MARPAGU-351616 format. One record per residue (C-alpha): residue in three letters; residue number from 1; x negated, z, y. Coordinates in steps of 0.5 Angstrom, whole numbers. Layout:
<nodes>
  res    n     c1     c3     c2
  ALA  NUM      X      Z      Y
...
</nodes>
This chain:
<nodes>
  res    n     c1     c3     c2
  MET    1      4     -2     17
  ALA    2     -2     -7     15
  SER    3     -9     -4     14
  THR    4    -13      0     14
  GLU    5     -7     -4     11
  THR    6     -1      0     11
  ARG    7      2      0      4
  PRO    8      6      5      1
  ALA    9      3      8     -5
  ASP   10     10      6     -7
  VAL   11     15      6     -2
  ALA   12     11      4      3
  ASP   13     10     -3      1
  GLN   14     15     -6      5
  MET   15     13     -3     12
  VAL   16      7     -8     14
  LYS   17      6    -13     20
  THR   18      9    -20     19
  PRO   19      5    -25     22
  ALA   20      7    -31     25
  VAL   21      4    -37     21
  GLU   22      5    -43     24
  LYS   23      6    -50     20
  GLU   24      0    -53     23
  ILE   25     -7    -51     22
  ASN   26     -8    -47     28
  GLU   27     -5    -41     24
  LYS   28     -5    -35     28
  ILE   29     -5    -27     27
  ASP   30      0    -23     31
  GLY   31      0    -16     31
  VAL   32     -7    -15     29
  ASP   33    -14    -14     32
  VAL   34    -15    -21     33
  ASP   35    -15    -24     40
  VAL   36    -10    -30     38
  LEU   37    -11    -33     45
  SER   38    -19    -34     43
  ILE   39    -17    -38     36
  GLU   40    -19    -45     37
  PRO   41    -13    -50     36
  GLU   42    -18    -53     31
  LEU   43    -20    -47     27
  ASP   44    -18    -48     20
  LEU   45    -17    -41     16
  TYR   46    -17    -44      9
  VAL   47    -24    -46     10
  PRO   48    -30    -41     11
  LEU   49    -31    -39     18
  LYS   50    -37    -42     23
  MET   51    -41    -37     25
  GLU   52    -42    -36     33
  GLY   53    -49    -39     34
  GLY   54    -51    -41     27
  ILE   55    -51    -34     25
  VAL   56    -54    -34     18
  ASP   57    -54    -28     13
  ASP   58    -61    -30     10
  HIS   59    -62    -24      6
  ASN   60    -59    -21      0
  PRO   61    -52    -18      3
  LEU   62    -51    -13     -3
  THR   63    -56     -8      0
  ILE   64    -56      0     -2
  ARG   65    -55      2      5
  ALA   66    -48     -3      5
  VAL   67    -46      0     -2
  LEU   68    -47      7      0
  VAL   69    -44      7      7
  GLY   70    -38      3      4
  ILE   71    -37      8     -1
  VAL   72    -37     14      4
  LEU   73    -32     11      8
  GLY   74    -28      9      3
  SER   75    -28     16      0
  LEU   76    -26     18      7
  VAL   77    -20     14      6
  ASN   78    -18     16     -1
  ALA   79    -18     23      1
  SER   80    -14     21      7
  ASN   81     -9     17      2
  LEU   82     -8     23     -2
  TYR   83     -5     27      4
  LEU   84     -1     22      7
  GLY   85      2     19      0
  LEU   86      4     26     -2
  LYS   87      7     27      5
  THR   88     10     21      6
  GLY   89      9     16      0
  PHE   90      5     11      4
  THR   91     -3     10      3
  PHE   92     -7      6      7
  ALA   93    -13      1      5
  ALA   94    -20      2      8
  SER   95    -22     -5      9
  MET   96    -22     -5     17
  PHE   97    -24      2     18
  GLY   98    -30      0     13
  ALA   99    -31     -6     17
  ILE  100    -31     -3     24
  PHE  101    -34      4     22
  GLY  102    -39      1     17
  TYR  103    -42     -4     23
  GLY  104    -43      2     27
  ILE  105    -47      6     22
  ILE  106    -51      0     19
  LYS  107    -52     -3     26
  ILE  108    -56      3     28
  CYS  109    -60      4     22
  SER  110    -62     -4     22
  LYS  111    -66     -2     29
  THR  112    -71      2     25
  ASP  113    -77      0     21
  LEU  114    -75      5     15
  PRO  115    -75      1      8
  ILE  116    -68      1      5
  ILE  117    -65      3     12
  GLY  118    -68     -2     17
  GLY  119    -68     -9     17
  SER  120    -63    -15     19
  PHE  121    -55    -14     19
  GLY  122    -51    -20     19
  PRO  123    -43    -21     17
  GLN  124    -44    -22     10
  GLU  125    -47    -15      9
  ASN  126    -41    -13     13
  SER  127    -36    -15      8
  ILE  128    -40    -12      3
  ILE  129    -39     -5      6
  GLN  130    -31     -6      7
  ALA  131    -31     -9     -1
  ALA  132    -34     -2     -3
  ALA  133    -30      1      2
  THR  134    -24     -2     -1
  GLY  135    -26      0     -8
  ALA  136    -28      7     -7
  GLY  137    -21      8     -3
  GLY  138    -17      5     -8
  ILE  139    -12      8    -14
  SER  140    -10     14    -10
  GLY  141     -3     11    -11
  ILE  142     -1     13    -18
  PHE  143     -3     20    -15
  VAL  144      3     20    -10
  ALA  145      8     17    -15
  GLY  146      8     17    -23
  ILE  147      3     23    -25
  PRO  148      6     28    -20
  ALA  149     13     26    -23
  MET  150     11     28    -30
  TYR  151      9     35    -28
  GLN  152     16     35    -24
  LEU  153     20     33    -30
  HIS  154     16     38    -35
  ALA  155     14     31    -39
  GLN  156      7     34    -38
  GLU  157      6     41    -39
  GLY  158      0     45    -36
  ASN  159     -3     44    -29
  PRO  160     -8     38    -27
  LYS  161    -14     42    -26
  ASP  162    -14     44    -33
  GLN  163    -12     37    -35
  PHE  164    -17     33    -30
  GLY  165    -21     29    -36
  ALA  166    -14     27    -39
  ILE  167    -12     25    -32
  ILE  168    -18     21    -31
  THR  169    -17     17    -37
  ILE  170    -11     14    -33
  THR  171    -15     12    -27
  LEU  172    -21      9    -31
  VAL  173    -16      4    -34
  CYS  174    -12      2    -28
  SER  175    -18      1    -24
  PHE  176    -22     -3    -29
  PHE  177    -16     -7    -31
  GLY  178    -14     -9    -24
  LEU  179    -22    -10    -23
  PHE  180    -23    -15    -29
  PHE  181    -16    -19    -29
  VAL  182    -16    -20    -21
  THR  183    -23    -24    -22
  PRO  184    -20    -31    -24
  LEU  185    -14    -30    -19
  ARG  186    -20    -31    -13
  LYS  187    -21    -38    -15
  PHE  188    -13    -39    -16
  PHE  189    -10    -36    -10
  ILE  190    -16    -37     -5
  ILE  191    -19    -44     -7
  GLN  192    -14    -48    -11
  VAL  193     -7    -47     -8
  ALA  194     -9    -43     -2
  ARG  195     -7    -49      3
  GLU  196     -1    -51     -1
  LEU  197      2    -44     -2
  LYS  198      0    -43      6
  LEU  199     -3    -36      3
  LEU  200     -6    -34      9
  PHE  201     -8    -26      7
  PRO  202     -6    -24     14
  THR  203    -10    -17     14
  ALA  204    -16    -20     10
  THR  205    -17    -26     15
  ALA  206    -16    -21     21
  VAL  207    -22    -17     18
  ALA  208    -26    -23     17
  LEU  209    -25    -25     24
  THR  210    -26    -18     27
  ILE  211    -33    -18     23
  LYS  212    -35    -25     26
  SER  213    -33    -23     33
  MET  214    -37    -17     32
  HIS  215    -43    -21     30
  ALA  216    -43    -26     35
  GLY  217    -49    -25     39
  ALA  218    -50    -20     45
  ALA  219    -42    -21     47
  GLY  220    -40    -19     40
  ALA  221    -44    -13     40
  ARG  222    -41    -10     46
  GLU  223    -34    -12     44
  ALA  224    -36     -8     37
  LEU  225    -39     -2     41
  SER  226    -32     -2     45
  LYS  227    -28     -2     38
  LEU  228    -33      3     35
  LYS  229    -32      8     41
  ALA  230    -24      7     41
  LEU  231    -24      8     33
  SER  232    -28     14     34
  LEU  233    -24     17     39
  ALA  234    -18     16     36
  PHE  235    -20     19     29
  SER  236    -23     25     32
  ALA  237    -17     26     37
  ALA  238    -12     25     31
  LEU  239    -16     30     26
  ILE  240    -17     35     31
  GLN  241     -9     35     33
  ARG  242     -7     35     25
  VAL  243    -12     41     24
  ALA  244     -9     45     30
  SER  245     -2     43     29
  TYR  246     -2     47     22
  TYR  247     -2     54     27
  ALA  248      3     52     31
  VAL  249      7     46     28
  GLY  250     14     47     31
  ILE  251     10     46     38
  LEU  252      4     41     36
  TYR  253      7     37     31
  ASP  254     15     37     29
  TRP  255     19     37     35
  HIS  256     26     40     33
  VAL  257     30     38     39
  PHE  258     37     40     36
  THR  259     34     46     33
  TRP  260     32     48     40
  ILE  261     39     46     43
  HIS  262     42     51     37
  ILE  263     38     57     39
  TRP  264     39     56     46
  SER  265     46     56     45
  GLY  266     46     63     42
  TYR  267     46     60     35
  THR  268     54     57     36
  SER  269     52     49     37
  TRP  270     54     44     32
  ALA  271     47     41     33
  MET  272     45     43     26
  ASN  273     49     38     23
  ILE  274     45     33     26
  GLU  275     38     36     25
  SER  276     40     37     18
  TRP  277     40     29     17
  GLY  278     33     29     19
  TRP  279     33     27     26
  TRP  280     27     30     30
  PHE  281     21     27     32
  GLU  282     14     28     29
  TRP  283      8     27     33
  THR  284      4     24     27
  PRO  285     -2     20     29
  ALA  286     -2     16     22
  PHE  287      5     13     23
  ILE  288      5     12     31
  GLY  289     -2      8     29
  SER  290      2      4     24
  GLY  291      8      3     29
  ILE  292      2      0     33
  LEU  293      1     -5     28
  ILE  294      7     -7     25
  GLY  295     11    -10     31
  MET  296     18     -9     34
  ASN  297     22    -13     29
  SER  298     19     -9     23
  ALA  299     20     -2     27
  LEU  300     27     -4     29
  SER  301     29     -6     22
  MET  302     26      1     20
  PHE  303     30      5     25
  GLY  304     36      1     24
  GLY  305     36      2     17
  ALA  306     35      9     18
  VAL  307     41     10     23
  LEU  308     45      6     17
  ALA  309     43     10     12
  TRP  310     42     17     15
  ALA  311     47     17     21
  VAL  312     53     12     18
  ILE  313     53     12     10
  GLY  314     50     19      8
  PRO  315     55     23     13
  THR  316     61     18     10
  LEU  317     59     20      3
  VAL  318     59     27      4
  HIS  319     65     27      8
  TYR  320     69     24      2
  GLY  321     66     28     -3
  GLU  322     62     22     -6
  CYS  323     55     26     -5
  ILE  324     54     33     -3
  GLY  325     48     37      1
  LYS  326     45     44     -1
  PRO  327     45     50      4
  GLN  328     38     51      7
  THR  329     39     59      8
  ASP  330     44     64      7
  ASP  331     43     67     14
  PRO  332     49     66     18
  LYS  333     45     64     24
  TRP  334     44     57     21
  ALA  335     50     56     17
  GLY  336     50     49     19
  TYR  337     43     47     16
  TYR  338     43     43     10
  SER  339     39     39      6
  PHE  340     42     32      4
  ALA  341     35     29      0
  SER  342     35     33     -6
  LEU  343     34     30    -13
  SER  344     34     36    -17
  ASN  345     39     37    -22
  LEU  346     41     30    -23
  GLY  347     47     29    -28
  LYS  348     49     36    -27
  GLU  349     52     36    -21
  THR  350     54     31    -15
  PRO  351     48     28    -13
  SER  352     45     28     -6
  PRO  353     46     22     -1
  ARG  354     39     21     -2
  TYR  355     40     19    -10
  TRP  356     46     15     -8
  LEU  357     42     11     -3
  LEU  358     36     10     -7
  TRP  359     39      5    -12
  PRO  360     41      0     -6
  GLY  361     34      1     -3
  VAL  362     31     -1    -10
  MET  363     36     -7    -11
  ILE  364     34    -10     -4
  MET  365     27     -9     -5
  VAL  366     27    -13    -12
  CYS  367     32    -18    -10
  THR  368     29    -20     -3
  SER  369     22    -20     -7
  MET  370     24    -24    -12
  ALA  371     28    -29     -8
  GLU  372     22    -30     -3
  LEU  373     18    -32    -10
  PHE  374     24    -37    -12
  VAL  375     25    -41     -6
  GLN  376     18    -43     -7
  TYR  377     20    -46    -13
  LYS  378     16    -53    -11
  VAL  379     10    -50    -10
  ILE  380     11    -45    -16
  GLY  381     11    -51    -20
  TYR  382      5    -54    -17
  ALA  383      1    -47    -19
  GLY  384      4    -48    -26
  LYS  385      1    -55    -27
  VAL  386     -6    -52    -24
  ILE  387     -6    -46    -28
  TRP  388     -5    -51    -34
  GLN  389    -10    -56    -32
  LYS  390    -15    -51    -31
  THR  391    -14    -48    -38
  CYS  392    -14    -54    -42
  ALA  393    -21    -56    -38
  ASN  394    -24    -49    -40
  ILE  395    -21    -50    -47
  ASN  396    -24    -57    -47
  SER  397    -31    -55    -45
  LEU  398    -31    -49    -50
  LEU  399    -30    -55    -55
  ILE  400    -35    -59    -53
  LYS  401    -40    -54    -53
  ARG  402    -38    -52    -60
  GLY  403    -39    -60    -62
  THR  404    -32    -61    -63
  HIS  405    -26    -65    -60
  SER  406    -19    -65    -58
  GLN  407    -16    -71    -55
  TYR  408    -10    -67    -53
  PHE  409    -14    -62    -48
  ALA  410    -19    -68    -46
  THR  411    -14    -72    -43
  ARG  412    -10    -66    -39
  ALA  413    -17    -64    -37
  ALA  414    -19    -70    -34
  ASN  415    -12    -71    -30
  GLU  416    -14    -66    -25
  VAL  417     -8    -64    -21
  LYS  418     -9    -65    -13
  ALA  419     -5    -62     -8
  SER  420     -1    -65     -3
  ASP  421     -6    -63      3
  ASN  422    -14    -63      1
  ILE  423    -15    -58     -4
  VAL  424    -20    -52     -1
  GLU  425    -27    -53     -4
  ASP  426    -30    -47     -7
  PRO  427    -37    -46     -2
  ALA  428    -40    -41     -8
  PRO  429    -44    -45    -13
  PRO  430    -44    -43    -20
  GLU  431    -49    -38    -20
  GLN  432    -46    -34    -15
  GLN  433    -39    -34    -18
  VAL  434    -37    -28    -23
  GLN  435    -38    -31    -30
  MET  436    -33    -32    -35
  TRP  437    -36    -28    -40
  MET  438    -37    -22    -35
  TRP  439    -29    -21    -33
  VAL  440    -26    -23    -40
  THR  441    -31    -18    -44
  GLY  442    -29    -13    -39
  LEU  443    -22    -14    -39
  ILE  444    -21    -14    -47
  VAL  445    -25     -8    -47
  THR  446    -21     -4    -42
  ILE  447    -14     -6    -45
  ALA  448    -17     -4    -52
  ALA  449    -20      2    -49
  GLY  450    -13      3    -46
  MET  451     -9      2    -52
  VAL  452    -13      8    -56
  ILE  453    -13     13    -50
  PHE  454     -6     12    -48
  ALA  455     -4     13    -55
  LEU  456     -8     19    -57
  GLN  457     -8     22    -50
  TRP  458     -1     20    -47
  GLY  459      3     19    -54
  MET  460      4     12    -52
  HIS  461      5      6    -57
  PRO  462     -1      1    -57
  GLY  463      5     -4    -56
  LEU  464      8     -1    -50
  THR  465      0     -1    -47
  ILE  466      0     -8    -48
  LEU  467      7     -9    -45
  ALA  468      5     -5    -39
  CYS  469     -1    -10    -38
  VAL  470      3    -16    -38
  LEU  471      8    -13    -33
  GLY  472      2    -11    -29
  PHE  473     -1    -18    -29
  LEU  474      6    -21    -27
  PHE  475      7    -17    -22
  SER  476      0    -18    -19
  PHE  477      2    -25    -18
  LEU  478      9    -23    -15
  ALA  479      5    -18    -10
  ILE  480     -1    -23     -8
  GLN  481      4    -29     -7
  ILE  482      8    -25     -3
  GLY  483      3    -21      1
  ALA  484     -1    -27      2
  VAL  485      4    -30      6
  THR  486      8    -24      9
  ASP  487      3    -18      9
  GLN  488      8    -15      5
  THR  489      7    -13     -2
  PRO  490     13    -11     -6
  LEU  491     10     -6    -10
  THR  492     16     -1    -10
  ALA  493     20     -6    -13
  ALA  494     15     -8    -18
  SER  495     14      0    -20
  LYS  496     21      1    -21
  ALA  497     22     -6    -24
  SER  498     17     -4    -29
  GLN  499     20      3    -30
  LEU  500     27     -1    -32
  VAL  501     23     -5    -37
  VAL  502     19      0    -40
  GLY  503     26      5    -40
  ALA  504     29     -1    -44
  ALA  505     23     -2    -49
  THR  506     23      6    -51
  ARG  507     31      6    -51
  ASN  508     33      8    -58
  SER  509     26      9    -61
  GLY  510     26     16    -63
  PHE  511     22     19    -57
  SER  512     25     26    -54
  ILE  513     27     25    -47
  LYS  514     21     29    -44
  ASP  515     17     24    -49
  ALA  516     20     18    -46
  GLN  517     20     20    -39
  ARG  518     12     21    -40
  VAL  519     11     14    -43
  ASN  520     16     11    -38
  LEU  521     12     14    -32
  VAL  522      5     13    -35
  ALA  523      7      5    -37
  GLY  524     10      4    -30
  GLY  525      4      7    -27
  LEU  526     -1      3    -30
  ALA  527      3     -4    -29
  SER  528      4     -2    -21
  GLY  529     -3      1    -21
  GLY  530     -6     -5    -24
  ALA  531     -2    -10    -19
  ASP  532     -4     -5    -13
  VAL  533    -12     -6    -14
  ALA  534    -11    -13    -16
  PHE  535     -8    -15     -9
  SER  536    -13    -11     -5
  LEU  537    -19    -14     -9
  THR  538    -16    -21     -8
  GLY  539    -15    -19      0
  ASP  540    -23    -17     -1
  PHE  541    -25    -24     -4
  ARG  542    -21    -27      2
  THR  543    -25    -24      7
  GLY  544    -32    -26      3
  PHE  545    -29    -33      2
  LEU  546    -28    -34     10
  LEU  547    -35    -30     11
  GLY  548    -39    -34      6
  THR  549    -41    -28      2
  PRO  550    -42    -29     -6
  PRO  551    -37    -27    -10
  ILE  552    -41    -24    -15
  GLN  553    -44    -19    -10
  GLN  554    -37    -17     -7
  TRP  555    -35    -16    -15
  TYR  556    -41    -11    -16
  ALA  557    -39     -8     -9
  GLN  558    -32     -7    -11
  GLY  559    -34     -5    -18
  LEU  560    -39      1    -15
  GLY  561    -33      3    -11
  SER  562    -28      3    -16
  ILE  563    -33      8    -20
  ILE  564    -33     13    -15
  SER  565    -25     13    -14
  ILE  566    -24     14    -21
  PHE  567    -27     21    -20
  LEU  568    -25     22    -13
  ALA  569    -18     21    -13
  PRO  570    -16     26    -19
  GLY  571    -21     31    -15
  MET  572    -17     30     -9
  PHE  573    -10     31    -13
  VAL  574    -13     37    -16
  LEU  575    -15     40     -9
  PHE  576     -8     39     -6
  THR  577     -4     41    -12
  THR  578     -8     47    -12
  ALA  579     -7     49     -5
  TYR  580      0     47     -5
  PRO  581      3     48    -12
  CYS  582     10     46    -10
  ILE  583      8     39    -10
  LEU  584      9     40    -18
  ASP  585     15     44    -17
  MET  586     22     40    -17
  GLU  587     26     46    -15
  ALA  588     21     49     -9
  GLU  589     26     50     -3
  HIS  590     20     49      2
  CYS  591     14     45      1
  ALA  592      9     42      6
  PHE  593     10     36      3
  ALA  594     16     32      2
  VAL  595     13     27     -4
  PRO  596     18     22     -3
  SER  597     15     17     -8
  VAL  598     14     22    -13
  ALA  599     22     24    -13
  ALA  600     24     17    -13
  TRP  601     19     16    -19
  ALA  602     22     22    -22
  ALA  603     29     20    -21
  VAL  604     28     13    -24
  ALA  605     25     16    -30
  GLN  606     31     20    -31
  ALA  607     36     15    -30
  VAL  608     33     10    -35
  THR  609     31     16    -41
  ASP  610     37     21    -40
  PRO  611     44     20    -42
  ASN  612     46     25    -38
  VAL  613     44     22    -31
  SER  614     47     15    -29
  ILE  615     48     11    -23
  PRO  616     54     13    -18
  LEU  617     59      7    -19
  THR  618     60      6    -12
  SER  619     52      6    -11
  GLY  620     52      1    -16
  ILE  621     57     -4    -13
  PHE  622     54     -3     -6
  SER  623     47     -5     -9
  ILE  624     50    -11    -12
  VAL  625     53    -13     -6
  MET  626     47    -12     -1
  GLY  627     42    -15     -6
  VAL  628     47    -22     -6
  PHE  629     47    -21      2
  CYS  630     39    -21      2
  VAL  631     38    -26     -3
  GLY  632     43    -30      2
  GLN  633     39    -29      8
  VAL  634     32    -31      5
  VAL  635     36    -38      3
  PHE  636     39    -39     10
  ARG  637     32    -37     13
  HIS  638     28    -42      8
  PHE  639     32    -48      8
  TYR  640     37    -48     14
  LEU  641     32    -44     20
  VAL  642     27    -50     19
  GLY  643     24    -55     24
  SER  644     27    -54     31
  ARG  645     31    -48     29
  GLU  646     25    -44     26
  LYS  647     24    -40     32
  TYR  648     30    -36     31
  ARG  649     27    -33     24
  GLU  650     24    -28     28
  TYR  651     31    -25     30
  LEU  652     33    -24     23
  PRO  653     32    -17     20
  ASN  654     27    -15     16
  TRP  655     31    -12     10
  GLY  656     24    -10      6
  ALA  657     24     -5     12
  ILE  658     31     -3     12
  ALA  659     31     -2      5
  LEU  660     25      3      6
  SER  661     29      7     10
  PHE  662     34      8      5
  VAL  663     29     10      0
  LEU  664     25     15      5
  PRO  665     28     22      5
  ASN  666     29     22     12
  PRO  667     28     18     18
  VAL  668     23     22     21
  PHE  669     17     17     20
  THR  670     21     11     22
  THR  671     22     14     29
  ALA  672     15     15     30
  ALA  673     13      8     28
  LEU  674     18      6     33
  PHE  675     15     10     38
  GLY  676      8      7     36
  ALA  677     11      0     36
  ILE  678     14      1     43
  VAL  679      7      3     46
  ALA  680      4     -3     43
  TRP  681      9     -7     46
  ILE  682      8     -4     53
  TRP  683      1     -5     52
  ARG  684      1    -12     50
  LYS  685      5    -14     56
  TRP  686      1    -10     61
  LYS  687     -6    -12     58
  LEU  688     -6    -16     53
  LYS  689    -14    -17     52
  SER  690    -14     -9     52
  PHE  691    -10     -9     47
  ASP  692    -13    -14     43
  LEU  693    -20    -11     44
  TYR  694    -18     -3     42
  GLY  695    -11     -4     39
  TYR  696    -13     -4     32
  ALA  697    -19      1     32
  VAL  698    -14      6     36
  ALA  699     -9      5     30
  ALA  700    -14      5     25
  GLY  701    -17     12     28
  PHE  702    -10     15     28
  ILE  703     -9     14     21
  ALA  704    -15     16     18
  GLY  705    -16     22     23
  GLU  706     -9     25     21
  GLY  707    -11     24     13
  LEU  708    -17     27     14
  GLY  709    -14     33     18
  GLY  710     -9     34     12
  VAL  711    -16     35      7
  VAL  712    -18     40     12
  GLY  713    -11     43     12
  ALA  714    -12     44      4
  ALA  715    -18     47      4
  LEU  716    -16     52      9
  GLN  717    -10     53      5
  ILE  718    -14     55     -1
  GLY  719    -19     59      3
  GLY  720    -13     63      5
  VAL  721    -14     62     13
  SER  722     -8     56     14
  GLY  723     -3     56     19
  ASP  724      3     59     15
  ILE  725     -1     65     14
  LEU  726     -5     66     21
  GLY  727      0     61     25
  THR  728      7     61     28
  ASN  729     13     57     26
  VAL  730     16     58     33
  GLY  731     21     52     34
  CYS  732     22     51     27
  PRO  733     29     51     24
  ALA  734     30     57     20
  GLY  735     23     59     21
  TYR  736     20     54     17
  CYS  737     18     47     19
</nodes>
């Protein structure tokens, strides 16, 4: 699921497309809105793109109209992400949505003679739109994971509406921490080691190529108009379908086929035993759209993981008494209807299959991500040399300015590390760069403010705040390096690893269980939130690099968008928790939101802070075995499937996608994603050019449309005119969907 880049707030990190990246310079991107056949064989995607017909953005691209349009579009995605994240654990970046929709809006405005609104419009200004959209659409991930988990565990008393100011402090620190420390990473990952590490940034590159194509003269304008129409129609259709489905959810949204069989049999069938494991189909435009993006390998891997988890392992665990399910109702008609996804009462009763499966899922993600990183040991060593040489050069420059000299730093500064291939040159002159004093000052102020705020507001020792920042920085390197190659960001693995590290740091520190859980969730949120922002903004810098946009102007746009997200994301969180209080209630029997990421964060926090909660022995053993196996596959693929055997890599399962199915509470979303992938596969086979033109736009429209439909649904719920009051539950098991 890549972009609007599909990235789970937490658990969905692995569910993204995997591009086919060739060794030669003719890199191609598979499964995104780029006509791969039109990419010239000589096109070098590690240097700025050459615009069609010599198009040059000769005016300042950082315009008021670009920033405002980007912020509005990013805000729509931010609001959508709260709904989608709470419902499924997935969030979606705003880059492509902002690029295409922004093009349409500004293109119309540019034809007028009005000041500020009118004037020429080029690809660099288009990239400013998507930069502002990415900033405004970010930071929602922490509101579908750690923060609601605090309320579920009663580690934070009260409600978000009354504690709005306190919640904003977390978004403030996370947003600016990510914004400031990502700045020097642009030069490192995009300029200094991009070619050596083969850091293609598939989604960001796809956005740049799309923007380039839309500004390619009259033909590009016609193509852009077609994309815009497709996106608008898909967005409108998904929005209408989602709002209408609230009033007939069992007909327009959830198809519980096994429930229908049970009803038709006079409530005497065995079908509810299958229904209980989550085997129904959901007409969710967001995940059908995601399936269009991710390709058959990832979709089949996810579905295969769901079958393994929820049709083989889960039933086996229940059969032998290792795990239990909970009856959904006392009605004898529905005697076979159970829930196997509960994460409540941990340590007090036999766990559910979902809790058992959580640990192998996390282990697979962590091991796969770390193995992918460590097999690049040669380029990591090269990267380390580059970092040290640049550090010495900067120190030497400062010493020279102060009139002093150090032979040690001078010698190492002079020995510039050269890449095995020609190193990428930075096209931006010094005056277009973000100055060091800007990001260094901002970073120091943000960390210092975070130490004070988290100590006073959340009872977190300043040392733990520094630890969370260090973890965020380390996980950012991991996320960017892996995500830039595979488009799969290991943020789920990073978040769980940060919780484990913080849990170990707070053990025997005198915290009560609830205080330890609050600190664990806040620190984990800071680490993973910072890494999430860092990856998104680095991808933005990559888009700007290809289009020749000045980095300082992109940075300003990102910052302005981030300011909006600091207030918007908490506001949308308050909206949804006011409309659906069950989001914050771990004991709620029925809720419109499954909150899978929230439950996973809460479970890990309990496991590392509560002595009464432990990992089942069999789950731990299975996790270790699967971790070793996944590391073995990474090594096998990297060292054996090379040269003439490299073609067989595409047949290996995607263990990140399989692990995702272990972490999700049921297989519903994997089924919808597989449906979307099949549609995309048939569409490509039928008319490749048509898919290249419309495929991504339709997918982006579906994703954003359903998300905004969820926001409308929350407003209807607060207004007392929602589907559960005025609608019907016909076709739903036990009268509830």
